[in-house]
DSSP file (Angstrom, degrees, kcal/mol; ACC not computed):
  #  RESIDUE AA STRUCTURE BP1 BP2  ACC     N-H-->O    O-->H-N    N-H-->O    O-->H-N    TCO  KAPPA ALPHA  PHI   PSI    X-CA   Y-CA   Z-CA
    1    1 A M     >        0   0    0      0, 0.0     4,-1.9     0, 0.0     5,-0.1   0.000 360.0 360.0 360.0 -30.5  -16.9  213.7   66.1
    2    2 A E  H  >  +     0   0    0      1,-0.2     4,-2.0     2,-0.2     5,-0.2   0.872 360.0  53.2 -66.3 -36.3  -13.2  213.3   65.5
    3    3 A N  H  > S+     0   0    0      2,-0.2     4,-2.3     1,-0.2    -1,-0.2   0.887 107.2  51.7 -66.0 -38.4  -13.6  209.6   64.4
    4    4 A V  H  > S+     0   0    0      1,-0.2     4,-2.3     2,-0.2    -1,-0.2   0.906 109.0  50.6 -64.7 -41.4  -16.2  210.7   61.8
    5    5 A A  H  X S+     0   0    0     -4,-1.9     4,-2.2     1,-0.2    -2,-0.2   0.911 110.7  48.8 -62.9 -42.5  -13.8  213.3   60.4
    6    6 A R  H  X S+     0   0    0     -4,-2.0     4,-2.6     1,-0.2    -2,-0.2   0.902 111.0  49.8 -65.0 -40.6  -11.0  210.7   60.1
    7    7 A M  H  X S+     0   0    0     -4,-2.3     4,-2.5     2,-0.2    -1,-0.2   0.889 110.5  50.5 -66.4 -37.8  -13.3  208.2   58.4
    8    8 A L  H  X S+     0   0    0     -4,-2.3     4,-2.3     2,-0.2    -2,-0.2   0.906 111.7  47.7 -65.9 -41.1  -14.4  210.9   55.9
    9    9 A I  H  X S+     0   0    0     -4,-2.2     4,-2.3     2,-0.2    -2,-0.2   0.929 113.2  48.1 -64.3 -44.5  -10.8  211.8   55.1
   10   10 A L  H  X S+     0   0    0     -4,-2.6     4,-2.4     1,-0.2    -2,-0.2   0.903 111.2  50.6 -62.7 -41.8   -9.9  208.2   54.7
   11   11 A T  H  X S+     0   0    0     -4,-2.5     4,-2.5     1,-0.2    -1,-0.2   0.902 109.9  50.7 -62.5 -41.5  -12.9  207.6   52.5
   12   12 A G  H  X S+     0   0    0     -4,-2.3     4,-2.1     2,-0.2    -2,-0.2   0.897 110.2  48.8 -62.1 -42.1  -11.9  210.6   50.4
   13   13 A I  H  X S+     0   0    0     -4,-2.3     4,-2.3     2,-0.2    -2,-0.2   0.914 111.5  49.7 -65.5 -42.5   -8.4  209.4   50.0
   14   14 A I  H  X S+     0   0    0     -4,-2.4     4,-2.7     1,-0.2    -2,-0.2   0.917 110.4  50.1 -61.7 -43.6   -9.6  205.9   48.9
   15   15 A L  H  X S+     0   0    0     -4,-2.5     4,-2.6     1,-0.2    -1,-0.2   0.879 109.8  51.5 -64.3 -37.5  -12.0  207.4   46.4
   16   16 A L  H  X S+     0   0    0     -4,-2.1     4,-2.3     2,-0.2    -1,-0.2   0.921 111.7  46.5 -63.6 -43.5   -9.1  209.5   45.0
   17   17 A V  H  X S+     0   0    0     -4,-2.3     4,-2.3     2,-0.2    -2,-0.2   0.935 114.2  46.9 -65.2 -45.8   -6.9  206.5   44.6
   18   18 A V  H  X S+     0   0    0     -4,-2.7     4,-2.3     1,-0.2    -2,-0.2   0.914 112.2  51.1 -63.3 -42.0   -9.7  204.4   43.0
   19   19 A G  H  X S+     0   0    0     -4,-2.6     4,-2.2     1,-0.2    -1,-0.2   0.890 109.5  50.6 -60.7 -40.3  -10.5  207.3   40.7
   20   20 A G  H  X S+     0   0    0     -4,-2.3     4,-2.5     2,-0.2    -1,-0.2   0.887 108.6  52.0 -64.3 -39.0   -6.9  207.6   39.6
   21   21 A I  H  X S+     0   0    0     -4,-2.3     4,-2.5     1,-0.2    -2,-0.2   0.924 110.0  48.6 -63.1 -43.3   -6.8  203.9   38.9
   22   22 A F  H  X S+     0   0    0     -4,-2.3     4,-2.2     2,-0.2    -2,-0.2   0.880 110.6  51.1 -64.4 -37.6   -9.9  204.1   36.7
   23   23 A L  H  X S+     0   0    0     -4,-2.2     4,-2.3     2,-0.2    -2,-0.2   0.920 112.0  46.5 -64.8 -42.9   -8.3  207.1   34.9
   24   24 A L  H  X S+     0   0    0     -4,-2.5     4,-2.4     2,-0.2     5,-0.3   0.895 110.8  53.2 -64.9 -38.9   -5.1  205.2   34.3
   25   25 A Y  H  X S+     0   0    0     -4,-2.5     4,-1.7     1,-0.2     5,-0.4   0.907 111.2  46.0 -61.5 -41.8   -7.1  202.2   33.2
   26   26 A A  H  < S+     0   0    0     -4,-2.2    -2,-0.2     2,-0.2    -1,-0.2   0.872 111.9  51.8 -69.6 -36.8   -9.0  204.3   30.6
   27   27 A M  H  < S+     0   0    0     -4,-2.3    -2,-0.2     1,-0.2    -1,-0.2   0.915 121.2  30.8 -67.5 -42.4   -5.8  206.0   29.4
   28   28 A F  H  < S-     0   0    0     -4,-2.4    -1,-0.2    -5,-0.2    -2,-0.2   0.666  88.8-157.9 -91.3 -16.7   -4.0  202.7   28.7
   29   29 A S     <  +     0   0    0     -4,-1.7     2,-0.3    -5,-0.3    -3,-0.1   0.816  28.7 162.4  40.7  47.2   -7.2  200.8   27.9
   30   30 A F        -     0   0    0     -5,-0.4     2,-0.4     0, 0.0    -1,-0.2  -0.687  24.6-151.6 -90.3 149.9   -5.6  197.4   28.7
   31   31 A H        -     0   0    0     -2,-0.3     3,-0.1     4,-0.0     6,-0.0  -0.974   6.0-136.6-125.6 135.4   -7.9  194.5   29.3
   32   32 A M    >   -     0   0    0     -2,-0.4     3,-2.0     1,-0.1     2,-0.2  -0.495  37.6 -91.4 -82.2 155.2   -7.2  191.5   31.4
   33   33 A P  T 3  S+     0   0    0      0, 0.0    -1,-0.1     0, 0.0     3,-0.1  -0.514 118.0  41.8 -61.7 132.0   -8.0  188.0   30.3
   34   34 A G  T 3  S+     0   0    0      1,-0.5    15,-0.3    -2,-0.2     2,-0.3   0.172  82.4 122.8 109.8 -16.7  -11.5  187.3   31.6
   35   35 A D    <   -     0   0    0     -3,-2.0     2,-0.6    14,-0.2    -1,-0.5  -0.582  64.6-125.0 -74.8 140.4  -12.8  190.8   30.7
   36   36 A I  E     +A   47   0A   0     11,-2.8    11,-3.3    -2,-0.3     2,-0.5  -0.789  32.5 178.8 -92.9 120.9  -15.8  190.6   28.4
   37   37 A I  E     -A   46   0A   0     -2,-0.6     2,-0.5     9,-0.2     9,-0.2  -0.984   8.1-174.3-126.6 123.0  -15.4  192.5   25.2
   38   38 A I  E     -A   45   0A   0      7,-2.9     7,-2.6    -2,-0.5     2,-0.5  -0.971   6.1-172.1-118.7 117.9  -18.1  192.6   22.5
   39   39 A R  E     +A   44   0A   0     -2,-0.5     2,-0.2     5,-0.2     5,-0.2  -0.939  10.8 164.3-112.5 128.5  -17.2  194.4   19.2
   40   40 A R  E >   -A   43   0A   0      3,-3.0     3,-0.6    -2,-0.5    -2,-0.0  -0.634  55.3 -76.7-124.2-173.4  -19.7  195.1   16.5
   41   41 A K  T 3  S+     0   0    0      1,-0.2    -1,-0.0    -2,-0.2    -2,-0.0   0.952 125.0   0.9 -52.8 -61.7  -19.7  197.4   13.5
   42   42 A N  T 3  S+     0   0    0     -3,-0.0     2,-0.4     2,-0.0    -1,-0.2  -0.128 122.1  81.9-119.3  34.7  -20.4  200.7   15.4
   43   43 A F  E <   -A   40   0A   0     -3,-0.6    -3,-3.0     2,-0.0     2,-0.4  -0.999  46.0-177.2-147.3 136.4  -20.5  199.3   18.9
   44   44 A L  E     -A   39   0A   0     -2,-0.4     2,-0.5    -5,-0.2    -5,-0.2  -0.984   5.8-177.0-135.7 124.4  -18.0  198.4   21.6
   45   45 A F  E     -A   38   0A   0     -7,-2.6    -7,-2.9    -2,-0.4     2,-0.5  -0.987   2.6-176.3-122.4 124.6  -19.1  196.9   25.0
   46   46 A V  E     -A   37   0A   0     -2,-0.5    -9,-0.2    -9,-0.2    -2,-0.0  -0.980   8.3-178.2-124.4 121.8  -16.5  196.2   27.6
   47   47 A F  E     -A   36   0A   0    -11,-3.3   -11,-2.8    -2,-0.5     2,-2.3  -0.927  18.3-151.5-117.3 104.3  -17.4  194.6   30.9
   48   48 A P     >  +     0   0    0      0, 0.0     4,-2.3     0, 0.0     5,-0.2  -0.414  34.7 154.7 -79.1  71.8  -14.2  194.4   33.0
   49   49 A L  H  > S+     0   0    0     -2,-2.3     4,-2.2   -15,-0.3   -14,-0.2   0.954  73.0  41.2 -64.7 -53.8  -15.1  191.2   35.0
   50   50 A A  H  > S+     0   0    0     -3,-0.3     4,-2.5     1,-0.2    -1,-0.2   0.886 115.7  51.6 -64.3 -39.3  -11.6  190.0   35.9
   51   51 A T  H  > S+     0   0    0      1,-0.2     4,-2.6     2,-0.2    -1,-0.2   0.899 109.3  50.2 -64.4 -40.3  -10.4  193.6   36.6
   52   52 A S  H  X S+     0   0    0     -4,-2.3     4,-2.3     2,-0.2    -2,-0.2   0.900 111.4  48.1 -65.0 -41.4  -13.4  194.2   38.9
   53   53 A I  H  X S+     0   0    0     -4,-2.2     4,-2.2     2,-0.2    -2,-0.2   0.927 113.4  47.3 -65.2 -45.0  -12.6  190.9   40.8
   54   54 A L  H  X S+     0   0    0     -4,-2.5     4,-2.5     1,-0.2    -2,-0.2   0.920 112.8  48.9 -62.7 -44.6   -8.9  191.8   41.1
   55   55 A L  H  X S+     0   0    0     -4,-2.6     4,-2.5     1,-0.2     5,-0.2   0.884 110.3  52.1 -62.7 -39.6   -9.7  195.3   42.3
   56   56 A S  H  X S+     0   0    0     -4,-2.3     4,-2.2     2,-0.2    -1,-0.2   0.905 110.3  47.6 -62.6 -43.6  -12.2  194.0   44.8
   57   57 A I  H  X S+     0   0    0     -4,-2.2     4,-2.3     2,-0.2    -2,-0.2   0.936 113.0  48.3 -64.6 -46.3   -9.6  191.6   46.2
   58   58 A V  H  X S+     0   0    0     -4,-2.5     4,-2.3     1,-0.2    -2,-0.2   0.925 113.5  46.5 -61.3 -45.8   -6.9  194.3   46.4
   59   59 A L  H  X S+     0   0    0     -4,-2.5     4,-2.8     2,-0.2     5,-0.2   0.874 110.4  53.7 -66.0 -36.8   -9.2  196.8   48.2
   60   60 A T  H  X S+     0   0    0     -4,-2.2     4,-2.3    -5,-0.2    -1,-0.2   0.927 110.5  46.5 -62.9 -43.8  -10.4  194.1   50.6
   61   61 A V  H  X S+     0   0    0     -4,-2.3     4,-2.2     2,-0.2    -2,-0.2   0.929 114.0  48.2 -63.6 -44.7   -6.8  193.3   51.6
   62   62 A I  H  X S+     0   0    0     -4,-2.3     4,-2.3     1,-0.2    -2,-0.2   0.937 113.4  46.4 -62.4 -47.5   -6.0  197.0   52.0
   63   63 A L  H  X S+     0   0    0     -4,-2.8     4,-2.2     1,-0.2    -1,-0.2   0.874 111.3  51.9 -66.7 -36.2   -9.0  197.8   54.1
   64   64 A N  H  X S+     0   0    0     -4,-2.3     4,-2.2    -5,-0.2    -1,-0.2   0.891 110.2  49.4 -65.0 -38.3   -8.5  194.7   56.3
   65   65 A L  H  X S+     0   0    0     -4,-2.2     4,-2.3     2,-0.2    -2,-0.2   0.909 110.8  49.8 -66.1 -40.5   -4.9  195.8   56.9
   66   66 A L  H  X S+     0   0    0     -4,-2.3     4,-1.7     1,-0.2    -2,-0.2   0.895 111.3  48.8 -63.9 -39.0   -6.1  199.3   57.8
   67   67 A I  H  X S+     0   0    0     -4,-2.2     4,-1.2     2,-0.2    -1,-0.2   0.909 111.9  48.6 -67.8 -40.5   -8.7  198.0   60.2
   68   68 A R  H  < S+     0   0    0     -4,-2.2     3,-0.2     1,-0.2    -2,-0.2   0.879 110.9  50.5 -67.7 -37.1   -6.2  195.7   61.9
   69   69 A I  H  < S+     0   0    0     -4,-2.3    -1,-0.2     1,-0.2    -2,-0.2   0.863 107.0  55.6 -66.3 -35.4   -3.6  198.5   62.2
   70   70 A R  H  <        0   0    0     -4,-1.7    -1,-0.2     1,-0.3    -2,-0.2   0.795 360.0 360.0 -70.2 -28.5   -6.3  200.8   63.8
   71   71 A R     <        0   0    0     -4,-1.2    -1,-0.3    -3,-0.2    -2,-0.2   0.491 360.0 360.0 -76.3 360.0   -7.1  198.3   66.5
């Protein structure tokens, strides 16, 4: 049961960090090259493709490091 509690706490911390990153991203509204942006008269569509890939790589490295440290 102790392992489940630790995993839940770790998951919560990760979600807080990711949520903070998304809030900062929205506040500064910067876009990386590779993000898809479609602007029309009364319409804006942003698909952060490059940002998603970069975030995925960073989180994969962090989680792999955490798993290796834990063993």
